C-alpha positions as CSV (number, residue, x, y, z in Angstrom):
1,M,0.0,0.0,-0.2
2,K,1.4,3.5,-1.0
3,N,1.6,6.4,1.3
4,R,1.1,10.0,0.8
5,N,4.6,10.0,-0.8
6,S,4.3,7.4,-3.5
7,N,4.9,10.0,-6.5
8,L,8.1,11.2,-4.9
9,A,10.7,8.9,-6.4
10,S,10.2,10.5,-9.8
11,Q,10.3,13.7,-8.8
12,V,13.4,14.4,-6.4
13,S,16.7,12.9,-6.0
14,R,17.6,10.7,-3.0
15,R,19.3,13.2,-1.4
16,E,16.7,15.6,-1.6
17,F,13.8,12.8,-0.7
18,L,16.0,12.6,2.6
19,N,16.0,16.2,3.3
20,I,12.5,16.4,2.5
21,F,11.5,13.1,4.9
22,A,13.5,14.6,7.7
23,A,12.2,18.4,7.4
24,G,8.8,17.5,6.5
25,A,8.6,20.0,3.8
26,A,5.3,20.7,2.7
27,A,5.6,22.4,-0.5
28,A,7.6,19.3,-1.9
29,V,5.4,16.7,-0.6
30,G,1.7,17.9,-1.0
31,T,-0.9,17.8,1.7
32,V,0.7,16.7,5.3
33,S,0.4,17.6,8.6
34,L,3.4,19.8,9.9
35,S,2.9,20.0,13.5
36,P,5.3,17.7,15.2
37,L,2.5,15.8,17.2
38,G,-0.6,16.7,14.8
39,G,-3.4,14.6,15.3
40,I,-1.9,12.8,18.3
41,A,-4.4,12.5,21.3
42,S,-2.7,12.2,24.6
43,A,-5.4,9.6,25.8
44,Q,-4.3,6.2,25.0
45,D,-6.4,4.3,22.4
46,S,-6.7,0.6,24.0
47,G,-5.7,-0.7,20.3
48,T,-2.6,1.2,19.4
49,L,0.7,1.5,20.1
50,R,2.9,4.5,19.9
51,L,6.7,4.9,20.1
52,A,9.0,7.3,19.8
53,W,12.0,7.2,17.4
54,L,14.5,9.8,15.7
55,T,13.1,10.8,12.6
56,P,14.6,8.4,9.9
57,A,17.2,9.3,7.4
58,T,16.2,7.0,4.3
59,L,13.7,4.1,4.0
60,D,15.6,2.7,1.3
61,P,16.9,-1.0,2.8
62,R,20.1,-0.8,1.0
63,S,21.0,2.4,2.7
64,A,19.3,2.3,5.9
65,S,21.2,1.8,9.1
66,G,19.3,3.7,12.1
67,D,17.0,1.9,14.8
68,S,14.0,4.0,13.5
69,E,14.5,2.9,9.9
70,I,15.0,-0.7,10.7
71,A,12.2,-0.9,13.1
72,I,9.8,0.2,10.3
73,F,11.4,-2.4,8.1
74,N,10.9,-5.1,10.7
75,A,7.6,-4.0,11.5
76,V,6.1,-3.9,7.6
77,Y,8.7,-6.8,5.9
78,D,10.1,-10.0,6.9
79,Y,13.5,-11.3,7.1
80,L,14.6,-14.6,6.0
81,I,16.1,-15.3,9.6
82,E,16.6,-13.4,12.5
83,T,18.0,-13.8,15.9
84,D,16.8,-13.6,19.6
85,A,18.4,-11.7,22.5
86,A,21.0,-14.7,22.8
87,S,22.0,-14.6,19.1
88,N,20.4,-17.7,18.3
89,L,19.2,-17.9,15.0
90,V,15.3,-18.1,14.7
91,P,13.1,-18.8,11.7
92,R,11.4,-16.2,10.2
93,L,10.3,-16.6,6.1
94,A,12.9,-19.3,6.0
95,S,11.3,-22.1,8.4
96,S,14.1,-24.4,8.2
97,W,17.5,-24.9,7.1
98,E,20.3,-27.6,6.5
99,L,23.9,-27.4,5.9
100,S,26.0,-30.1,3.9
101,D,28.9,-31.7,5.8
102,D,32.1,-29.7,3.9
103,G,30.1,-26.3,5.1
104,L,29.7,-25.3,1.2
105,V,25.6,-25.7,0.8
106,Y,23.1,-24.4,2.6
107,S,19.3,-25.6,1.9
108,L,16.7,-23.1,2.9
109,Q,12.9,-23.9,3.1
110,L,10.6,-21.0,2.6
111,R,7.2,-20.9,4.5
112,D,4.2,-21.6,2.1
113,D,1.9,-19.5,4.1
114,A,3.3,-16.3,4.3
115,T,1.7,-13.7,1.6
116,W,2.3,-9.9,0.6
117,H,0.2,-7.3,1.8
118,D,-1.4,-7.0,-1.7
119,G,-2.4,-10.5,-1.2
120,S,-0.1,-12.5,-3.4
121,P,2.3,-15.3,-2.1
122,V,6.0,-14.6,-1.0
123,S,8.0,-16.8,-3.3
124,V,11.6,-17.9,-3.7
125,D,11.5,-15.4,-6.7
126,D,11.3,-12.7,-4.6
127,V,13.9,-13.8,-2.3
128,L,16.2,-14.0,-5.4
129,W,15.0,-10.7,-7.0
130,T,15.7,-9.0,-3.6
131,I,19.4,-10.5,-3.6
132,E,19.9,-9.4,-7.2
133,W,18.6,-5.9,-6.4
134,H,21.0,-5.3,-3.5
135,Q,24.1,-6.8,-5.8
136,E,22.8,-4.5,-8.5
137,A,23.7,-1.3,-6.2
138,E,26.7,-3.3,-4.6
139,S,25.5,-2.4,-0.9
140,T,26.8,-3.7,2.2
141,L,24.4,-6.7,2.4
142,A,25.8,-7.8,-1.4
143,S,29.6,-7.9,0.4
144,L,28.3,-9.7,3.1
145,I,26.6,-12.1,1.1
146,S,29.2,-12.5,-1.8
147,A,30.7,-15.7,-1.1
148,G,27.2,-17.4,-1.9
149,S,25.3,-18.3,-5.1
150,F,21.6,-18.1,-4.7
151,E,19.1,-20.6,-6.6
152,A,15.8,-21.9,-6.7
153,A,15.7,-25.6,-5.8
154,G,12.5,-27.9,-5.5
155,D,9.4,-26.6,-3.7
156,N,9.7,-23.3,-2.4
157,Q,13.6,-24.1,-1.4
158,I,16.8,-22.0,-2.0
159,T,20.1,-23.5,-2.0
160,I,22.9,-21.4,-1.1
161,T,26.6,-22.7,-2.4
162,L,29.8,-20.9,-1.1
163,S,32.9,-20.7,-2.5
164,E,34.5,-21.4,0.9
165,P,33.2,-22.4,4.1
166,N,31.6,-19.8,6.4
167,P,29.9,-21.2,9.7
168,D,28.3,-17.8,10.1
169,F,26.9,-17.2,6.7
170,L,23.6,-17.9,8.2
171,Y,23.9,-14.7,10.4
172,N,24.6,-12.7,7.2
173,L,21.3,-13.1,6.3
174,T,20.0,-11.9,9.5
175,D,21.3,-8.4,8.3
176,N,19.5,-5.5,9.1
177,K,19.0,-4.8,5.7
178,F,17.8,-8.3,4.4
179,V,14.3,-7.4,4.5
180,V,12.7,-9.6,1.5
181,L,11.1,-7.5,-1.1
182,K,8.5,-8.6,-3.7
183,S,10.2,-9.2,-7.2
184,G,9.8,-6.1,-9.3
185,A,9.0,-3.7,-6.5
186,E,9.2,-0.1,-7.7
187,D,9.9,2.9,-5.4
188,I,11.4,1.2,-2.9
189,G,11.5,3.5,0.2
190,V,8.6,5.1,-0.8
191,A,5.9,2.8,-1.5
192,F,5.5,-0.5,1.0
193,N,4.2,-3.8,0.2
194,G,5.5,-6.0,2.8
195,S,4.9,-9.3,4.4
196,G,5.2,-8.2,7.9
197,P,2.8,-7.8,10.8
198,F,1.8,-4.4,9.9
199,V,0.5,-2.7,6.6
200,L,2.0,0.6,6.4
201,E,-0.9,3.4,5.7
202,E,0.5,6.5,5.8
203,I,4.3,8.2,6.4
204,I,3.9,12.1,7.6
205,P,7.6,13.2,6.9
206,G,9.1,14.9,10.2
207,D,6.2,13.8,11.9
208,R,5.0,9.7,12.1
209,A,4.4,6.7,10.6
210,I,0.9,5.4,10.8
211,M,0.6,1.3,10.3
212,S,-2.4,-1.0,11.0
213,A,-2.3,-4.6,11.7
214,N,-1.7,-7.4,9.0
215,E,-4.9,-9.9,9.8
216,N,-3.2,-12.3,7.6
217,Y,0.0,-12.5,9.0
218,W,1.5,-15.8,9.0
219,R,2.5,-15.7,12.5
220,G,-1.2,-14.6,13.4
221,A,-2.8,-11.4,13.4
222,P,-1.0,-8.8,15.9
223,S,-2.6,-8.1,19.1
224,I,-3.1,-4.6,18.4
225,D,-4.9,-2.7,15.6
226,R,-2.6,0.1,15.1
227,L,1.0,1.2,15.5
228,E,2.4,4.7,15.4
229,F,6.1,5.6,15.1
230,I,6.2,8.9,16.3
231,F,9.5,11.1,14.9
232,F,11.6,13.3,16.9
233,D,14.7,15.4,15.9
234,D,16.2,14.6,19.2
235,Q,15.9,11.9,21.9
236,Q,15.2,14.3,25.1
237,A,12.2,15.1,22.8
238,G,11.0,11.8,22.5
239,I,11.7,11.3,26.0
240,A,9.3,14.0,26.9
241,A,6.8,12.7,25.1
242,V,7.1,9.5,26.8
243,Q,6.6,11.2,30.0
244,G,4.3,13.1,29.2
245,G,1.9,10.3,27.7
246,T,2.0,11.5,24.1
247,A,3.7,8.2,23.4
248,D,4.0,5.0,25.1
249,G,7.2,3.7,25.1
250,I,11.1,4.7,23.6
251,M,13.9,2.2,23.1
252,R,17.0,5.1,22.3
253,L,17.5,7.2,25.2
254,D,20.8,8.1,27.2
255,N,21.8,6.3,30.4
256,S,20.9,9.1,32.9
257,S,17.2,9.5,31.3
258,F,16.5,5.7,31.5
259,L,17.8,5.8,35.4
260,G,15.2,8.5,35.6
261,F,12.3,6.3,34.3
262,S,13.3,3.4,36.9
263,G,11.1,2.8,39.6
264,D,8.6,5.1,38.4
265,A,5.4,2.8,38.9
266,N,3.8,4.6,35.5
267,F,6.5,2.7,33.6
268,H,8.4,-0.6,33.1
269,T,11.9,-0.8,32.0
270,A,14.0,-3.2,30.7
271,D,18.0,-3.3,29.8
272,I,20.1,-6.0,28.4
273,P,24.0,-6.4,27.6
274,T,24.8,-6.1,24.2
275,S,27.7,-6.2,21.7
276,G,27.0,-2.6,20.6
277,H,29.8,-0.2,21.3
278,H,31.0,3.6,21.0
279,L,34.2,3.8,19.3
280,T,36.7,6.9,18.5
281,R,39.1,6.7,15.7
282,L,41.6,8.5,13.6
283,R,41.8,8.4,9.7
284,A,44.8,6.0,9.4
285,D,45.3,6.7,5.5
286,R,46.7,10.6,6.4
287,A,48.3,12.6,8.9
288,P,48.4,12.8,11.8
289,G,46.3,9.6,12.0
290,N,48.9,7.7,9.7
291,D,51.7,7.6,12.2
292,P,51.6,4.5,14.5
293,L,53.1,6.6,17.2
294,V,50.0,9.1,16.8
295,Q,47.9,6.2,17.3
296,K,49.2,5.0,20.3
297,A,49.5,8.3,21.9
298,F,45.6,8.6,21.6
299,K,45.5,4.8,23.2
300,L,47.4,6.2,26.3
301,A,46.2,9.2,26.6
302,T,42.6,7.5,27.2
303,D,41.1,6.1,30.5
304,R,38.5,3.8,29.2
305,D,37.1,2.6,32.8
306,A,36.5,6.3,33.8
307,I,34.9,7.0,30.4
308,W,32.4,3.9,31.2
309,E,31.5,5.0,34.4
310,R,31.0,8.6,33.6
311,V,29.2,8.1,30.4
312,Q,27.6,4.6,30.7
313,L,27.2,4.8,34.5
314,G,27.6,1.1,35.3
315,F,25.6,-0.3,32.5
316,G,27.2,-2.7,29.5
317,A,30.9,-3.3,30.1
318,V,34.4,-1.6,29.5
319,G,36.1,-2.1,26.1
320,K,39.2,-2.9,24.9
321,D,39.7,-1.2,21.7
322,S,38.4,-4.2,19.8
323,P,34.6,-5.0,18.3
324,I,34.9,-8.1,20.3
325,G,33.6,-7.9,23.9
326,P,32.1,-9.9,26.9
327,A,28.7,-10.4,24.9
328,F,30.8,-12.9,22.6
329,G,31.4,-15.2,25.4
330,Q,34.5,-17.6,24.6
331,Y,35.8,-15.5,22.0
332,F,36.3,-12.8,24.3
333,L,40.1,-11.8,25.3
334,A,39.2,-11.6,29.1
335,D,42.8,-12.1,30.3
336,A,44.1,-8.9,28.4
337,E,43.7,-5.3,29.5
338,A,44.1,-2.1,27.8
339,P,47.5,0.0,28.5
340,P,46.9,1.9,31.7
341,R,46.4,5.9,31.0
342,D,49.8,7.6,30.9
343,P,49.4,11.0,29.5
344,E,52.8,11.9,29.8
345,A,53.9,8.9,27.7
346,A,51.2,9.7,25.2
347,A,52.9,13.4,24.9
348,A,56.1,12.2,24.6
349,L,55.0,9.8,21.6
350,L,53.4,12.8,20.1
351,A,56.7,14.7,20.0
352,E,58.7,11.6,18.8
353,A,56.2,11.7,15.9
354,G,57.3,15.2,15.0
355,Y,54.4,16.9,17.4
356,P,56.4,18.3,20.5
357,D,53.7,21.2,21.0
358,G,50.8,18.9,20.7
359,L,47.6,18.2,18.4
360,D,45.1,20.6,17.6
361,M,42.2,18.6,16.4
362,I,38.3,18.7,15.5
363,L,36.5,15.8,17.0
364,Y,33.1,15.2,15.4
365,A,30.2,13.3,16.6
366,P,26.4,12.9,16.2
367,N,24.6,15.3,18.5
368,S,22.5,12.7,19.8
369,G,22.6,10.0,22.7
370,N,25.5,9.8,25.0
371,F,27.8,10.9,22.0
372,P,28.0,14.6,23.7
373,D,28.9,13.3,27.0
374,L,31.7,10.9,25.6
375,T,33.3,13.7,23.6
376,Q,33.4,15.7,26.4
377,A,35.2,13.1,28.8
378,L,37.6,12.1,25.7
379,A,38.4,15.8,25.0
380,S,38.9,16.5,28.9
381,Q,41.4,13.3,29.2
382,W,43.3,13.9,26.0
383,E,44.1,17.6,26.8
384,E,46.6,16.6,29.5
385,A,48.6,14.6,26.5
386,G,48.7,17.9,24.8
387,I,45.8,17.0,22.5
388,R,43.4,19.7,22.3
389,I,40.1,18.9,20.8
390,E,37.2,21.3,19.4
391,I,34.0,19.1,20.1
392,Q,31.9,19.6,16.5
393,L,28.4,17.8,17.2
394,E,26.4,17.5,13.7
395,A,22.7,16.7,13.6
396,E,22.6,13.0,13.2
397,N,21.4,12.5,9.6
398,T,23.9,15.0,8.7
399,Y,26.9,13.0,10.6
400,W,26.0,9.5,9.3
401,N,25.4,11.0,5.6
402,E,27.8,13.3,5.1
403,L,31.0,13.3,7.4
404,W,31.1,9.8,9.3
405,D,34.0,8.2,7.2
406,Q,35.3,11.3,5.8
407,V,36.7,13.2,8.9
408,D,40.2,12.8,10.4
409,L,38.6,12.3,13.8
410,G,35.6,11.1,14.2
411,T,33.1,8.8,16.5
412,T,30.8,6.0,15.4
413,G,28.0,3.7,17.4
414,W,28.0,0.3,16.2
415,G,25.0,-1.4,16.8
416,P,24.6,-4.9,17.8
417,R,25.8,-7.8,15.7
418,P,24.9,-11.6,16.8
419,V,28.5,-12.7,16.1
420,P,31.8,-10.8,15.7
421,Q,32.5,-11.7,12.2
422,L,30.3,-9.1,11.0
423,Y,32.2,-6.3,12.7
424,L,35.4,-7.6,11.0
425,D,34.3,-8.0,7.8
426,L,32.5,-4.8,7.3
427,A,34.8,-2.6,9.2
428,Y,38.3,-3.6,9.7
429,H,39.4,-5.6,6.5
430,S,41.6,-3.3,4.4
431,E,38.4,-4.1,2.1
432,G,35.8,-3.8,4.4
433,P,32.6,-1.3,2.9
434,W,32.5,0.3,6.2
435,N,36.6,0.6,6.7
436,E,35.7,3.8,8.4
437,S,39.4,4.5,9.8
438,H,40.9,3.7,6.1
439,Y,43.1,1.1,8.4
440,S,45.2,-1.6,6.5
441,N,46.9,-4.3,8.2
442,A,48.0,-7.4,6.2
443,R,47.9,-9.5,9.7
444,L,44.7,-8.7,10.5
445,D,43.6,-9.3,7.1
446,E,44.6,-12.6,7.3
447,L,43.2,-13.5,10.4
448,I,39.8,-11.9,9.8
449,E,39.8,-14.3,6.6
450,L,40.8,-17.1,8.6
451,A,37.8,-16.7,11.5
452,R,35.3,-16.1,8.5
453,T,36.4,-19.7,6.8
454,S,37.6,-22.1,9.7
455,L,35.4,-24.9,10.8
456,D,37.6,-25.6,13.7
457,Q,36.2,-23.8,16.7
458,D,39.5,-23.7,18.7
459,E,41.1,-22.3,15.5
460,R,38.2,-19.5,15.4
461,T,38.6,-18.9,19.1
462,A,42.2,-18.6,19.3
463,T,42.0,-16.2,16.2
464,Y,39.4,-13.7,17.5
465,K,42.0,-13.5,20.3
466,E,44.7,-12.6,18.4
467,I,42.6,-10.1,16.6
468,Q,41.9,-8.5,20.0
469,Q,45.4,-8.4,20.8
470,I,46.4,-6.3,17.5
471,F,43.9,-4.2,18.2
472,L,45.1,-3.5,21.7
473,D,48.6,-3.0,21.0
474,E,48.1,-1.0,17.8
475,G,45.7,0.9,15.1
476,P,43.6,4.0,15.3
477,I,40.6,2.7,17.2
478,V,39.5,3.3,20.7
479,V,36.7,1.3,22.2
480,P,36.4,2.9,25.6
481,Y,32.9,0.8,26.2
482,F,30.1,-1.5,25.5
483,F,26.7,-0.2,25.8
484,A,23.4,-1.9,26.9
485,Q,20.0,-1.6,25.3
486,F,17.3,0.3,27.0
487,M,13.7,0.0,26.7
488,V,10.9,2.0,28.5
489,L,7.2,1.4,28.0
490,A,4.3,2.9,29.8
491,S,3.0,0.5,32.5
492,N,-0.2,-0.7,30.3
493,I,2.2,-2.2,27.9
494,S,3.2,-5.8,27.7
495,G,4.2,-8.4,25.5
496,V,7.1,-6.8,24.2
497,E,10.6,-8.4,24.2
498,L,13.6,-6.0,23.9
499,Q,16.2,-7.2,21.5
500,P,19.9,-6.0,21.2
501,F,19.4,-3.9,18.4
502,A,16.2,-2.1,19.2
503,G,15.0,-1.6,15.6
504,R,14.7,-5.4,15.3
505,T,12.5,-5.6,18.5
506,N,9.2,-7.4,17.1
507,L,6.0,-5.7,18.3
508,H,3.2,-8.1,16.8
509,Q,2.7,-9.4,20.2
510,A,2.5,-6.1,22.1
511,V,-0.7,-6.0,24.4
512,V,-2.1,-2.3,25.4
513,G,-4.0,-2.2,28.3
């Protein structure tokens, strides 16, 4: 079903559409409501669930990454496979799967009772078309599944033949971008014909998305009649909406605000540890970040424990400059520690690198969540080592779309992933599509490739631990902490199980009242 903006795709560029969507520009999109909460009553309808999210930057699955974007996809579309809070694989459109003894061939059985919102059945052709659509665009998902050859086989089955073993390949199919689209779909990101639990009725740019229950959903009709995602330009406005009763819940909020809800009888709260983390990084392909001495100086200038306590308030876990944290169990390098903070030694390294008077740099970050607190904590610590920081906070959409992987010194929030290989392939291999630091290390590449293909569990564990040691010893990355995922819901809301990546939290069993 199309929303009011179904004719946008032929009229504006993608960049223009993102700006329109974020701003709610009436002149470009026709008849829309421009008041931020236009038409939303404070009295709760017993059949409606209203959640506060940040304004989506894009609804094109090839480029979407934020929680609000993924939450819409998760409600309107289906994934082949998903994961639970413990990172176990869970069937969705793929009802079952088998793996050959040599680890090279996966056989997926698709459900035969899933239908699109227009009433037609979901088929193997839809899955193959979606894959081809990503491959033609050379999206990050295409990179994750490039080792597989996908073919129709038998009755509603797909055979995936790998060029080399990959014990985590099915986890690649759970990627946030891999919502299954109907073959031949047009105006994707503007028109929405999904197979998920909710039908997208309307999007009001800069305001909200309105969805109704899909009575024919293969899992059973949702428990609620209506789902509203109310959009806000900053998290504090969303938090205020929950406090004031114009929204029933929120899943993206800072730690101190979450603590403010705890103990309030009007709300119930949930928090779970995750592999998600914040990092700061230098550009390793140009000065000053391409000098190993400068990279080491930043590591020595940082007290990760102090930042974790100040910013995370005891939630989550202390980081060790690697994306592999305690959430990954046996893969985590528990018996090694990051170097203790030593600002004098850091200053000496800068002098040796040719900066006897220290460094002046701009630290870029999105102006949301815990990033302002994180950047202030980092700048304060680094100043003692002679690293003088000007903090430049940008609107979240601007930062991720224009600055994130371009600036000399920046911050990144990596959402939770079910296995560490996804982080390594995307962001730390020299050819990774999201290698934001532009870091290249031949030994690291070799280890990442070994961990990706080895069927020997002991070998994989040892490989992941060596990778973590490399990150501790060198490189342009500082990971001060792993964060927890939070959820706050009004006390009359139940049936929602929080997921590590908030946007993947399923809402079809939510109950209001």
